[in-house]
Backbone as CSV, one residue per row, in Angstrom:
resi,resn,N_x,N_y,N_z,CA_x,CA_y,CA_z,C_x,C_y,C_z
1,MET,-9.228,19.207,28.549,-9.249,18.496,27.161,-8.256,17.460,27.004
2,ARG,-8.542,16.138,27.038,-7.318,15.083,26.925,-7.265,14.905,25.568
3,LEU,-6.101,14.517,25.240,-5.743,14.230,23.871,-5.299,12.683,23.908
4,ARG,-5.893,12.062,22.782,-5.507,10.695,22.978,-5.553,10.153,21.290
5,ILE,-4.919,8.788,20.872,-4.818,8.506,19.627,-6.361,7.689,19.342
6,TYR,-6.909,8.203,18.340,-8.379,7.929,17.931,-7.830,7.216,16.507
7,GLU,-8.823,5.851,15.847,-8.666,5.177,14.991,-10.323,5.381,14.126
8,VAL,-10.269,6.174,12.769,-11.194,5.977,12.336,-11.237,4.774,10.955
9,ASP,-12.475,4.215,11.030,-12.467,3.097,10.121,-13.662,3.446,9.259
10,VAL,-13.221,3.436,7.929,-14.469,3.992,6.860,-14.519,2.776,5.842
11,PRO,-15.572,2.396,5.663,-15.913,1.405,4.819,-15.318,1.904,3.156
12,ILE,-15.010,1.070,2.549,-14.457,1.591,1.340,-15.101,0.278,0.436
13,HIS,-15.348,0.972,-0.908,-15.704,-0.103,-1.855,-15.167,0.116,-3.653
14,ASP,-14.851,-0.667,-4.203,-14.213,-0.546,-5.741,-15.393,-0.224,-6.511
15,THR,-15.825,1.199,-7.249,-16.117,1.255,-8.014,-16.770,0.497,-9.214
16,ARG,-15.349,-0.073,-9.636,-15.337,-0.933,-10.929,-16.054,-2.311,-10.774
17,HIS,-15.661,-2.529,-9.393,-16.318,-4.096,-9.097,-16.892,-4.072,-7.573
18,PRO,-18.113,-3.782,-7.462,-18.574,-3.318,-5.997,-18.663,-4.828,-4.713
19,GLU,-18.284,-5.713,-5.901,-18.002,-6.631,-4.658,-17.129,-6.646,-3.839
20,ARG,-16.004,-6.219,-4.235,-14.817,-5.648,-3.595,-14.976,-4.533,-2.854
21,HIS,-14.580,-5.016,-1.583,-14.821,-3.858,-0.394,-13.592,-4.082,1.039
22,GLY,-13.908,-3.168,1.468,-12.811,-3.043,2.646,-12.806,-2.274,3.668
23,VAL,-11.888,-1.679,4.466,-12.068,-0.598,5.312,-10.760,0.568,5.307
24,HIS,-10.562,1.842,5.330,-9.806,2.275,5.171,-9.493,2.802,6.759
25,VAL,-8.398,2.792,6.998,-7.977,2.857,8.356,-7.387,4.303,8.684
26,PHE,-7.672,5.455,9.381,-6.865,6.616,9.847,-6.654,6.170,11.221
27,THR,-5.666,7.118,11.876,-5.238,6.951,13.166,-4.546,8.720,13.228
28,GLY,-4.712,8.956,14.305,-4.340,10.294,14.726,-4.557,10.615,16.144
29,VAL,-4.282,11.982,16.587,-4.505,12.599,17.918,-5.502,13.428,17.744
30,ALA,-6.516,13.208,18.741,-7.700,14.014,19.013,-8.464,14.166,20.343
31,ASP,-9.160,15.092,20.495,-10.080,15.523,21.704,-11.483,14.457,21.890
32,SER,-11.649,14.032,20.671,-13.030,13.364,20.755,-13.306,12.584,19.726
33,PRO,-14.059,11.649,19.254,-14.450,10.961,18.009,-14.954,11.855,17.020
34,ALA,-15.681,12.741,17.624,-16.069,13.731,16.402,-15.135,14.638,15.714
35,THR,-13.959,14.680,16.506,-12.615,15.732,16.022,-12.059,14.954,15.631
36,ALA,-11.828,13.566,15.853,-11.066,12.328,15.146,-11.874,12.200,13.485
37,LEU,-13.081,12.178,13.568,-13.766,11.771,12.271,-13.523,12.889,11.309
38,ARG,-13.855,14.257,11.634,-13.435,15.516,10.947,-11.990,15.636,10.331
39,ARG,-10.903,15.206,11.233,-9.620,15.287,10.896,-9.108,14.237,9.867
40,ALA,-9.966,13.174,9.829,-9.552,11.903,9.074,-10.181,12.679,7.523
41,HIS,-11.404,12.891,7.552,-12.150,13.523,6.456,-11.197,14.611,5.864
42,GLU,-10.600,15.374,6.772,-10.135,16.535,6.026,-8.488,16.085,5.412
43,VAL,-8.056,15.045,6.158,-6.721,14.701,5.398,-6.968,14.120,4.304
44,TYR,-7.822,13.309,4.174,-8.479,12.491,3.099,-8.681,13.505,1.613
45,ASP,-9.601,14.340,2.095,-9.641,15.181,1.317,-8.433,15.782,0.583
46,ALA,-7.488,16.444,1.472,-6.217,17.243,1.083,-5.312,15.911,0.173
47,ALA,-5.341,14.785,0.630,-4.662,14.165,-0.213,-5.242,13.679,-1.497
48,LEU,-6.563,13.551,-1.672,-7.551,13.306,-2.927,-7.069,14.771,-4.035
49,ALA,-7.063,15.708,-3.228,-7.311,17.209,-3.914,-5.750,17.068,-4.613
50,ALA,-4.644,16.858,-3.782,-3.115,17.014,-4.298,-3.044,15.676,-5.483
51,HIS,-3.496,14.626,-5.223,-3.330,13.570,-5.990,-4.066,13.808,-7.345
52,THR,-5.204,14.548,-7.384,-6.108,14.708,-8.412,-5.328,15.758,-9.413
53,ALA,-4.430,16.793,-8.777,-3.812,18.133,-9.311,-2.420,17.468,-10.005
54,GLY,-2.040,15.955,-9.685,-0.674,15.715,-9.904,0.374,16.225,-8.994
55,LEU,0.046,16.673,-7.865,0.881,17.004,-6.827,1.426,15.594,-5.780
56,GLU,2.457,15.818,-5.012,2.499,14.928,-4.112,1.697,15.154,-2.752
57,ILE,1.151,14.111,-2.274,0.118,13.292,-1.595,0.767,14.253,0.102
58,PRO,0.322,15.049,0.626,0.759,15.675,1.986,1.056,14.632,3.017
59,GLY,2.234,14.724,3.664,2.530,13.841,4.666,1.734,13.976,5.790
60,LYS,2.163,13.255,6.744,1.351,13.321,8.200,1.587,15.088,8.687
61,GLN,0.556,15.569,8.985,0.408,16.884,9.867,0.689,16.889,11.241
62,PRO,0.953,17.887,11.592,1.735,18.390,13.171,0.606,17.458,14.224
63,ASP,-0.371,17.432,13.794,-1.310,16.721,14.909,-1.255,15.220,14.484
64,SER,-0.646,14.806,13.713,-0.176,13.185,13.161,-1.240,12.827,12.469
65,TRP,-2.321,13.483,11.869,-3.116,12.730,11.170,-2.693,13.009,9.895
66,GLY,-3.007,12.156,9.036,-2.152,12.097,7.724,-3.018,11.033,6.424
67,ALA,-2.978,11.263,5.091,-3.451,10.129,4.313,-2.528,9.642,3.423
68,ARG,-2.237,8.629,2.898,-1.478,7.801,2.409,-2.073,6.390,1.713
69,GLY,-1.715,6.049,0.623,-2.074,4.790,0.106,-3.500,4.866,-0.471
70,LEU,-3.763,6.396,-1.362,-4.696,6.096,-1.938,-5.365,4.939,-2.923
71,ARG,-6.186,4.859,-3.400,-6.804,3.698,-4.203,-7.794,4.398,-5.358
72,PRO,-7.267,4.730,-6.246,-8.172,5.679,-7.310,-8.997,4.464,-7.823
73,GLY,-10.161,4.627,-7.900,-11.236,4.106,-8.480,-12.052,3.413,-7.116
74,TRP,-11.633,3.690,-6.053,-12.356,3.327,-4.543,-12.844,4.443,-4.173
75,GLN,-14.145,4.204,-3.790,-15.224,5.089,-2.690,-15.148,4.698,-1.083
76,LEU,-14.687,5.741,-0.493,-15.261,5.985,0.457,-16.387,6.092,1.099
77,GLU,-17.064,5.521,2.167,-18.318,5.627,2.675,-18.291,6.300,3.785
78,TRP,-18.444,7.829,3.519,-18.047,8.272,5.060,-18.786,8.386,5.842
79,PRO,-20.624,8.430,5.386,-21.431,8.283,6.430,-21.485,7.069,7.227
80,ALA,-20.695,6.166,7.014,-20.712,4.845,7.716,-19.672,4.893,8.644
81,ALA,-19.032,5.729,8.621,-17.361,5.796,9.504,-17.651,5.619,10.663
82,LYS,-16.693,5.275,11.484,-16.939,5.060,12.639,-15.175,5.415,13.408
83,ALA,-15.317,6.078,14.838,-14.322,6.669,15.260,-14.491,6.170,16.702
84,GLY,-13.365,5.569,17.025,-13.117,5.480,18.386,-11.938,5.465,18.608
85,PRO,-11.499,5.200,19.876,-10.060,5.038,20.743,-9.325,4.266,20.047
86,TRP,-8.119,4.422,20.021,-7.221,3.328,18.882,-6.634,2.425,20.088
87,HIS,-6.681,1.094,19.772,-6.006,-0.217,20.776,-5.039,-0.479,19.951
88,ASN,-3.535,-0.534,20.379,-2.827,-1.085,19.855,-2.626,-2.768,19.875
89,PRO,-2.691,-3.110,18.652,-2.934,-4.746,18.710,-1.896,-5.518,19.243
90,VAL,-0.663,-5.031,19.330,0.599,-5.678,19.602,1.089,-5.137,21.179
91,SER,0.010,-4.434,21.719,0.591,-3.967,22.815,0.282,-5.074,24.114
92,TRP,1.434,-5.181,25.057,1.609,-6.249,25.995,0.385,-6.021,27.020
93,THR,-0.360,-5.108,26.748,-1.593,-5.138,27.652,-2.910,-5.521,27.302
94,VAL,-2.890,-6.307,25.865,-3.950,-6.601,25.134,-3.800,-8.386,24.500
95,ARG,-4.611,-8.765,25.177,-4.388,-10.682,24.855,-4.773,-10.386,23.231
96,ASN,-3.667,-11.180,22.580,-3.806,-11.510,21.280,-3.922,-13.280,21.210
97,ASP,-4.273,-13.479,20.148,-4.629,-14.992,19.867,-3.828,-15.558,18.920
98,PHE,-2.802,-14.674,18.488,-1.524,-15.322,17.438,-0.380,-15.191,18.244
99,ALA,0.502,-15.845,17.691,1.691,-15.708,18.305,2.928,-15.200,17.483
100,LEU,3.792,-14.367,18.013,4.662,-13.346,17.468,6.130,-14.526,16.995
């Protein structure tokens, strides 16, 4: 079993203004895209439950997954979520089209 950092991109839209949309990104360590998707959903559900109960949103878990920046009124579209290996956009091994 090889652990690596995964990224889970979940489309999101504003329920009050459906034309407003974006992507909520989760990252963390997992052994597969399926595990990454499951963990992202779990930490989001825990953060939402805490927020709804008026509690502090849990921080990062020991496996590096966490959710922060909840946006009340925005709906995550979990069936359209995509998981894959995370690629550091500022890594020296990746060509970037912008100057730092």
